[in-house]
C-alpha positions in Angstrom: -56.2 -10.1 -127.0 -55.2 -11.3 -130.3 -53.6 -8.6 -132.6 -53.1 -9.4 -136.4 -51.6 -7.4 -139.0 -51.8 -7.8 -142.7 -49.5 -5.9 -145.0 -50.3 -5.9 -148.7 -48.9 -3.9 -151.9 -45.8 -2.0 -152.3 -43.8 -1.9 -154.8 -43.2 -5.5 -155.0 -46.6 -6.3 -154.4 -45.5 -8.8 -151.5 -48.0 -9.6 -149.0 -46.9 -10.2 -144.9 -48.5 -11.0 -142.1 -48.2 -10.8 -138.1 -50.1 -12.0 -134.8 -49.3 -11.4 -131.0 -51.1 -12.5 -128.7 -51.0 -10.5 -125.2 -52.1 -13.2 -122.8 -49.4 -13.6 -120.1 -47.4 -11.0 -121.9 -45.9 -8.6 -119.1 -46.0 -5.7 -121.6 -49.8 -6.5 -122.4 -51.1 -3.5 -121.0 -49.2 -1.8 -123.5 -50.2 -3.8 -126.5 -53.6 -3.5 -125.8 -53.6 0.0 -125.4 -51.6 0.6 -128.7 -54.2 -2.0 -130.3 -57.5 0.1 -129.3 -56.1 3.1 -130.0 -55.3 2.0 -133.7 -58.5 0.2 -134.0 -60.4 3.8 -133.2 -58.6 5.8 -135.7 -59.0 3.0 -138.6 -61.4 2.9 -141.3 -64.3 0.6 -142.1 -63.0 -0.3 -145.7 -60.0 -0.1 -147.4 -58.6 3.3 -148.4 -57.5 4.6 -151.5 -53.9 5.1 -150.6 -51.2 5.8 -153.2 -49.4 4.1 -156.0 -46.7 1.6 -154.6 -47.5 2.3 -151.2 -48.5 -0.4 -148.3 -52.1 -1.4 -147.1 -52.9 -2.5 -143.8 -55.7 -4.7 -142.1 -55.6 -4.4 -138.5 -57.5 -7.1 -136.6 -58.2 -7.3 -132.7 -60.4 -9.8 -131.3 -61.9 -10.2 -134.8 -62.8 -6.7 -135.2 -60.8 -5.0 -138.4 -60.3 -2.0 -139.4 -58.1 -0.9 -142.6 -55.5 2.0 -143.2 -52.6 2.9 -145.6 -49.6 4.7 -146.2 -49.1 7.5 -145.7 -52.2 8.4 -143.7 -51.2 5.7 -140.8 -51.5 7.6 -137.1 -48.4 7.5 -135.1 -50.4 4.6 -133.0 -51.2 2.4 -136.0 -47.3 3.0 -137.3 -45.9 1.7 -133.8 -48.5 -1.1 -133.8 -48.1 -2.3 -137.6 -44.1 -2.3 -137.0 -44.0 -3.8 -133.9 -46.7 -6.6 -134.7 -44.5 -7.5 -138.2 -41.3 -7.4 -136.6 -42.6 -9.2 -133.4 -45.4 -11.6 -134.2 -45.0 -15.1 -135.7 
């Protein structure tokens, strides 16, 4: 499973991206469960968000959803943080 996260917005308006491929990872099941949950809870179009907040696009195997601060679910927040921290 290929998981991509794109973050835009914030005070400085900077973009950041990360990507994880779960193939061959020992923790693949954890990543995939988190990704499925984040997709199920996302919106089909970008939400309004708040001024200077971050907006996210989560893409899993070609299917994308959108979410924004402060309304991320716990699974979305965890997935976004992990992908941006660990993803290339």
